[in-house]
C-alpha positions in Angstrom: -29.8 -115.1 -85.7 -29.8 -115.3 -81.9 -33.0 -113.5 -81.4 -35.0 -115.1 -78.6 -31.9 -116.7 -77.0 -30.6 -115.5 -73.7 -26.8 -116.0 -73.8 -24.5 -115.7 -70.8 -20.7 -115.8 -70.8 -18.9 -117.6 -67.9 -15.3 -116.7 -67.0 -13.6 -118.6 -64.2 -10.6 -116.3 -63.2 -7.8 -116.4 -60.7 -5.2 -113.6 -60.7 -6.0 -112.4 -64.2 -5.7 -108.7 -63.6 -3.6 -108.2 -66.7 -6.2 -109.6 -69.1 -9.7 -109.7 -67.5 -10.8 -106.2 -68.5 -10.0 -106.8 -72.1 -11.8 -110.2 -72.1 -14.9 -108.8 -70.4 -15.1 -105.8 -72.7 -14.4 -107.9 -75.7 -17.4 -110.1 -74.9 -19.6 -107.1 -74.2 -18.8 -105.5 -77.5 -19.9 -108.4 -79.6 -23.1 -107.7 -81.6 -25.3 -109.7 -83.9 -26.1 -108.7 -87.5 -28.8 -106.4 -86.2 -26.5 -104.5 -83.9 -27.8 -106.1 -80.7 -25.4 -107.3 -77.9 -25.0 -111.0 -78.2 -24.4 -111.6 -74.5 -27.0 -110.7 -72.0 -24.6 -111.0 -69.1 -20.9 -111.7 -68.5 -20.3 -113.5 -65.2 -16.8 -113.7 -63.8 -16.1 -116.0 -60.9 -13.1 -114.7 -58.9 -11.5 -118.0 -57.8 -9.4 -116.7 -54.8 -7.4 -114.0 -56.6 -4.6 -112.2 -54.8 -4.7 -109.3 -57.2 -7.5 -106.9 -58.3 -9.1 -109.3 -60.8 -12.6 -108.9 -59.3 -12.5 -105.1 -59.2 -11.3 -104.8 -62.8 -13.9 -107.3 -64.0 -16.7 -105.4 -62.3 -15.4 -102.1 -63.7 -15.5 -103.7 -67.2 -19.1 -104.5 -66.8 -19.2 -108.1 -65.5 -21.3 -109.6 -62.8 -18.6 -110.8 -60.3 -19.1 -113.7 -57.9 -16.6 -115.3 -55.6 -15.4 -118.9 -55.0 -12.4 -118.7 -52.6 -11.6 -122.4 -52.8 -9.3 -123.0 -55.8 -10.6 -125.3 -58.5 -11.6 -124.7 -62.2 -14.8 -126.8 -61.8 -15.7 -125.0 -58.6 -15.4 -121.6 -60.3 -17.6 -122.7 -63.2 -20.2 -124.2 -60.9 -20.3 -121.0 -58.8 -20.6 -118.8 -61.9 -23.5 -120.9 -63.3 -25.4 -120.4 -60.0 -25.6 -116.8 -61.0 -26.3 -117.2 -64.7 -30.0 -116.7 -64.1 -32.6 -117.8 -66.5 -30.8 -118.3 -69.8 -30.7 -120.5 -72.9 -27.0 -120.8 -73.7 -23.8 -120.8 -71.6 -20.5 -119.8 -73.2 -17.3 -120.6 -71.3 -14.1 -118.7 -72.0 -10.9 -118.2 -70.1 -10.0 -114.9 -68.6 -6.3 -114.8 -69.7 -6.9 -113.4 -73.2 -5.5 -116.5 -74.8 -8.6 -116.8 -76.9 -10.5 -114.4 -79.1 -13.9 -113.4 -77.6 -15.3 -112.5 -81.0 -14.9 -116.1 -82.1 -17.7 -117.1 -79.7 -19.9 -116.3 -82.7 -18.6 -119.4 -84.4 -19.7 -121.6 -81.5 -23.1 -119.8 -81.2 -23.8 -120.2 -84.9 -23.6 -124.0 -84.4 -25.8 -123.8 -81.3 -28.4 -121.8 -83.2 -28.4 -124.5 -85.9 -29.4 -127.2 -83.4 -26.3 -128.6 -81.7 -26.4 -129.0 -78.0 -22.7 -128.4 -77.3 -19.9 -127.0 -79.4 -16.2 -127.1 -78.4 -13.9 -124.4 -79.6 -11.0 -126.4 -80.9 -7.6 -124.8 -80.6 -6.1 -127.7 -82.5 -8.2 -127.0 -85.6 -7.4 -123.3 -85.5 -4.2 -121.2 -85.6 -2.0 -121.7 -82.6 0.5 -118.9 -82.1 3.9 -119.6 -80.7 3.8 -120.2 -76.9 0.0 -120.4 -76.9 0.1 -124.0 -75.8 2.9 -125.7 -73.9 4.2 -129.1 -74.8 2.5 -130.7 -71.7 -0.8 -129.1 -72.8 -0.5 -130.5 -76.3 0.5 -134.0 -75.1 -2.2 -134.1 -72.4 -5.0 -133.0 -74.9 -3.8 -135.5 -77.5 -3.8 -138.4 -74.9 -7.2 -137.5 -73.5 -9.0 -137.2 -76.8 -7.3 -140.4 -78.0 -8.7 -142.2 -74.9 -12.2 -140.8 -75.5 -12.1 -142.0 -79.0 -11.1 -145.5 -78.0 -13.5 -145.8 -75.1 -16.6 -143.9 -76.4 -16.0 -143.9 -80.2 -16.0 -140.1 -80.8 -12.9 -138.3 -81.8 -12.7 -134.8 -80.3 -9.7 -132.8 -81.3 -9.3 -130.8 -78.1 -10.5 -130.3 -74.5 -10.7 -126.6 -75.2 -12.0 -124.4 -72.4 -13.8 -122.2 -75.0 -17.2 -123.9 -75.4 -20.9 -123.2 -75.7 -23.7 -125.4 -74.4 -27.5 -125.2 -74.2 -28.6 -124.7 -70.6 -31.1 -127.6 -70.8 -28.3 -129.8 -72.0 -26.0 -128.6 -69.3 -28.5 -129.4 -66.6 -29.0 -132.9 -68.0 -25.2 -133.6 -67.5 -25.3 -133.2 -63.7 -21.8 -131.9 -63.6 -19.8 -132.7 -60.5 -16.1 -132.3 -60.9 -14.6 -129.3 -59.0 -11.1 -129.2 -60.4 -9.2 -130.2 -63.5 -11.7 -132.8 -64.8 -14.5 -130.4 -65.6 -13.9 -130.1 -69.3 -13.5 -133.8 -70.0 -16.4 -134.7 -67.8 -18.7 -132.4 -69.8 -17.5 -133.8 -73.2 -17.7 -137.5 -72.2 -21.1 -137.1 -70.5 -22.5 -135.4 -73.5 -21.5 -138.4 -75.6 -22.9 -140.9 -73.1 -26.3 -139.1 -73.3 -26.3 -139.0 -77.1 -26.3 -135.2 -77.4 -25.6 -133.4 -80.6 -22.0 -132.3 -80.1 -19.5 -130.6 -82.5 -16.4 -128.6 -82.8 -15.3 -125.5 -84.6 -11.9 -124.0 -85.1 -10.8 -121.2 -82.8 -7.4 -119.5 -82.7 -5.2 -119.2 -79.6 -2.4 -116.9 -78.6 0.0 -116.6 -75.7 -1.8 -115.8 -72.5 -1.2 -112.7 -70.4 0.3 -113.4 -67.1 1.5 -116.7 -65.5 -0.6 -119.9 -65.9 -1.5 -121.6 -62.6 -1.7 -124.9 -64.4 0.7 -125.2 -67.3 3.1 -122.8 -65.8 4.0 -125.0 -62.8 5.1 -128.7 -62.5 2.5 -129.2 -59.7 -0.2 -127.7 -62.0 0.8 -129.9 -64.9 0.7 -133.1 -62.9 -2.5 -132.1 -61.1 -4.3 -131.4 -64.4 -3.1 -134.7 -65.9 -4.2 -136.7 -62.9 -7.5 -134.9 -62.8 -8.3 -135.4 -66.5 -7.2 -139.1 -66.7 -8.9 -139.8 -63.3 -12.2 -138.5 -64.6 -11.9 -140.6 -67.8 -11.2 -143.7 -65.7 -14.2 -143.0 -63.4 -16.6 -142.4 -66.2 -15.4 -145.5 -68.1 -15.6 -147.7 -65.0 -19.2 -146.5 -64.4 -20.1 -147.4 -67.9 -18.4 -150.8 -67.6 -20.3 -151.6 -64.4 -23.6 -150.6 -66.0 -22.9 -152.9 -69.0 -22.0 -155.8 -66.7 -25.1 -155.4 -64.5 -27.6 -158.2 -64.9 -31.2 -157.0 -65.3 -33.3 -158.1 -62.4 -35.9 -159.6 -64.7 -33.3 -162.0 -65.9 -32.7 -163.6 -62.5 -34.4 -166.9 -62.2 -36.0 -166.6 -65.6 -35.4 -170.3 -66.4 -37.8 -171.5 -63.7 
């Protein structure tokens, strides 16, 4: 079904030594119905790890690149620089909280013509301790605001997602930290792309979360996500208020 498509997996990772090998190998083991590997490459961006995440990822078969300055968006941007010539990008976390084989659910939708597909944890099975209360609240608030401001109701800001490379390039992604996921989802709506969601399951991560596991991380993520929504809405508002140049002095 994916014949002719070059598909690359992107894994931003920081201190994920407990899980990264399993995630990389899980992606590498996925095959299509004809027995061919689905992913042409798995790119791991080591985002300033203090453990041996990079070594383990390389041993598991990933292409490893480095972005020493912390930031989810920075890690994604760096990984994409090394994606090479490909048709589809798939983003997945390196903490084993998601099931790599469920990337096929996202890719099936891409193969059927959608530009971007979000793996929604909310629509799937959430195991105990897979999502913290702040994560659930933050996701619910963000998707509510998107629905109010742009008229499309996502169910999640899930990090598990697939997007066509040409669609990704058209988004001109800029955020370097916590606003990356919401920037992508809102910009896709603003450009009228074909977006969708599919259910994915989630489980408790391996290791300690750098975001939901700390008060600083929770507040930082919240500010980053809400700040990005505000900036994108303000830009849209200003564009709607702008008076076309041809209208100036049109009554003379």
